[in-house]
C-alpha positions in Angstrom: 33.4 95.0 -180.9 34.5 97.5 -178.3 35.8 96.5 -174.8 32.8 98.1 -173.0 30.4 96.2 -175.2 32.2 92.9 -174.5 32.0 93.6 -170.8 28.3 94.3 -171.1 27.8 91.0 -172.9 29.7 89.2 -170.2 27.4 90.7 -167.6 24.2 90.0 -169.6 25.2 86.4 -170.2 26.1 85.8 -166.6 22.7 87.2 -165.6 21.0 85.1 -168.3 22.6 82.0 -166.8 21.3 83.1 -163.3 24.9 83.1 -161.9 26.3 85.4 -159.3 29.7 87.0 -159.8 31.0 84.6 -157.1 29.8 81.5 -158.9 31.2 82.6 -162.2 34.5 83.5 -160.6 34.7 80.0 -159.1 34.0 78.3 -162.4 36.5 80.4 -164.5 38.5 80.4 -162.0 39.2 84.0 -161.2 38.7 86.4 -158.3 35.3 88.1 -157.8 37.0 91.5 -158.4 38.4 90.3 -161.6 34.9 89.3 -162.9 33.6 92.7 -161.8 36.5 94.4 -163.7 35.8 92.3 -166.8 32.1 93.4 -166.8 33.1 97.0 -166.1 35.8 97.6 -168.7 35.7 94.5 -170.9 39.4 94.4 -171.2 39.6 90.6 -171.4 42.4 88.4 -172.9 41.1 86.2 -175.7 41.9 83.0 -173.8 39.9 84.2 -170.8 37.0 85.3 -173.1 36.9 81.8 -174.6 36.8 80.3 -171.1 33.9 82.7 -170.1 32.0 81.7 -173.3 32.5 78.0 -172.4 31.4 78.4 -168.7 28.4 80.5 -169.6 27.6 78.4 -172.7 27.3 81.6 -174.7 27.4 81.9 -178.4 27.5 85.6 -178.1 30.7 85.5 -176.1 32.2 83.0 -178.5 31.5 85.3 -181.3 33.2 88.1 -179.4 36.2 85.8 -178.9 36.4 85.0 -182.6 36.6 88.7 -183.4 39.3 89.3 -180.8 41.3 86.1 -181.6 44.8 86.8 -182.8 44.8 83.5 -184.7 42.0 84.8 -186.9 44.3 87.5 -188.3 46.9 84.9 -189.5 47.1 84.7 -193.2 48.0 81.5 -195.1 51.1 81.7 -197.3 50.7 81.7 -201.0 50.2 78.1 -202.2 49.0 76.8 -198.8 45.8 74.7 -198.9 42.7 76.0 -197.1 41.7 74.0 -194.0 38.6 72.4 -195.6 40.7 71.0 -198.5 43.2 69.6 -196.0 40.4 68.0 -194.0 38.9 66.5 -197.2 42.3 65.1 -198.2 42.7 63.5 -194.8 39.3 61.9 -195.0 40.1 60.6 -198.5 43.3 59.1 -197.2 41.6 57.4 -194.3 38.9 56.1 -196.7 41.7 54.7 -199.0 43.3 52.9 -196.0 40.0 51.3 -195.0 39.4 50.1 -198.6 43.0 48.7 -198.8 42.5 46.7 -195.6 
């Protein structure tokens, strides 16, 4: 998603939440001018984008964050277990501990 589109989504989500720029700036926290700049050019760091999504309770912004997130681009090394398998193994281990006690 391009920066200008992300900025437009921030503006639309702020308006949908019936927030002024000042209110959003106080909640983020950021300066009013910074929020205006985010809406104008959409050049927003992923951590700030995540905070905006949280404050505005916006799935659309969260989806933008996921696309921009540098962690998403990390690849597992060969032989590493996918996260779901790790979670299942942890659940099984906890279950085994409960049965043993």
